[in-house]
N, C-alpha and C positions, 0 to 999 in steps of 0.2 A: 504494500500500500504506500502511495506517495502523496504527501499532503499538498504539494504545489498544484498539480492538476485538479485535485479535489477542491482546493480553495478557489482556483480560477473558475471551475465549473459552478461552484456555489455562488460566486459573484454574478456570473452570467444568468443563473436561474433567478437570483434576487432582482436583477435588472428587468428581466422578463416579467416577473411577478409584480414589481412596482409599476411597470408600464401598463399591465393589464388592469391593475387596481385603479390607476389614475384614469385610464380610459373608461372603466366602468363608472367611476365617480363623476366624470365629466358627462357621461351619457344619461345620468339621472335627470338632468335638467334639459334634455334634448328630446326632440321628436324627429321621426324619420318621415321624409316626404319623397315623392317621386318627382324628379325634375327632368328637364330635357336639355340635351347638349345643343347649344346654338352656335358655338364657334370653337375653333381649335387655335390655341395660342402656342406659338413656337418661339422660344427665346434662344438666341444663338449661344448664350452662356449656360443654358440648361439642356441636359441630354434627354429629358422626358417631355412628353406632350402634356400640356395642361389644357383643361377644358373650361370654356365659359359656359356656365350652366344657368338655366332659367327655371324658377320654381314659383309656385303660388302658395301663399300662406295668409290667412285672414283676408281673403279677397284682394290681396295686393300681390302683383307680379313683381318679382325681384330677380336680379342677375348677380352672379359673382364668378370670379375666376378661382378655380381650385388651387390651393397651395401645394397639393400633392400631385404627382404625375399620375395619369390614368392609364388604363389598358390601351394598348395599341390596336386592339381589335374593335374598339368603339369608334363610332363615326358621328358626325353632326346629324342630329335628328334622333339619335338613340336615347332611350330613357336611362337615367342615372339616379342612384339613391343619394339623397341629400340629408345630412344631419344638421338640424337647425337648433342652435343653442338659444333657448328662450331668454336666459338671463343676459347674455352678452350680445345677442342679436346677430351672431355670426353663423355662417353656414359653411359646410365642408362636404366634399364628395366622399362618400364612404365606399372604399374598395378593399379587396382582400390585402393588397400590399400595405395599406395603412397599419394593419395588424401584424403582417408577416415580419416586417423589418425589425421591429422592436419587441415582439412577443414570441412568436414561434421560432424564429431564427436563433435568438439567444437561448431559448429554452432547450432546443435540440443540441446546440453547441455545448451548453452547460452539462447536459446529461452525458454527452460523449466524453467530456473532460472528466467527469466524476467516475464514469465506468473505467476510463483509462487509468485514473489514479488508483482505483481500488484493485484493478487486475495487475498492476505493475508489481512485480515481486521485488523483495529487497536485493536479490542477486542482480536483477536487471538494473536497478537504480545504482548499485555499487559499481557495476561494470561501466555504466555511463559516466560516472563521476571520477573513476580511478582507472586510467589507462594502464597502470602497472599491475593491475589485478591479474593473478595467474589465470591462464586460459584453460579451458577444459581439454580433454584428450582429443575430442573431435576437432575443435578449433586449432589445436596445436598441429594436428596432422594436416589439416587443410592449408595452414600457412607455411609449415615447414616442408611439405612435400615438394619434390623437385618439379613436378608438373604444374604446381600452383604458381611458380615464378616464371614459367614460359610465357612468351608473348604469343597469343593465338591471333594469327592474321586472317584476313578474309580468304587467302589462298588455302590456308590450313583447314578452314571451315568448309571450303568448297571441295576439299579432297586433293588439292594440289601439293600438299606438303608445306613445311615451314620455310 
């Protein structure tokens, strides 16, 4: 067991949990509406496509430009889910990528680091940190065997000799 990957994994899982909690907390004051994409905004400094979305709330039609990049499969005229914050009066385009980047990604990465830290044996850790550690018989044979030091060329692999 190695505490460094476990610690990194734990931090990643905490970041994912915090983001999900903050997202849930922010969603308590929000409503979901269906909007319509009315324009495509391309910024030369931004690699994603942002959409100008129109929606209606309380019989008032409003438009906003999404702060997050949207799906490249969407087109002008398609419907989009809009999250409207009733307290702040702001709207945002709700997509899978809004959640993936800061919740699912760090959660999976954190789990992978924790598993790696748990499955790493003390022998693996010692061998990584101490290059003078005695080698096992198999490793000693592989490194000290005369054939291990020969340079295998493309000709030798093709059967033409060394």
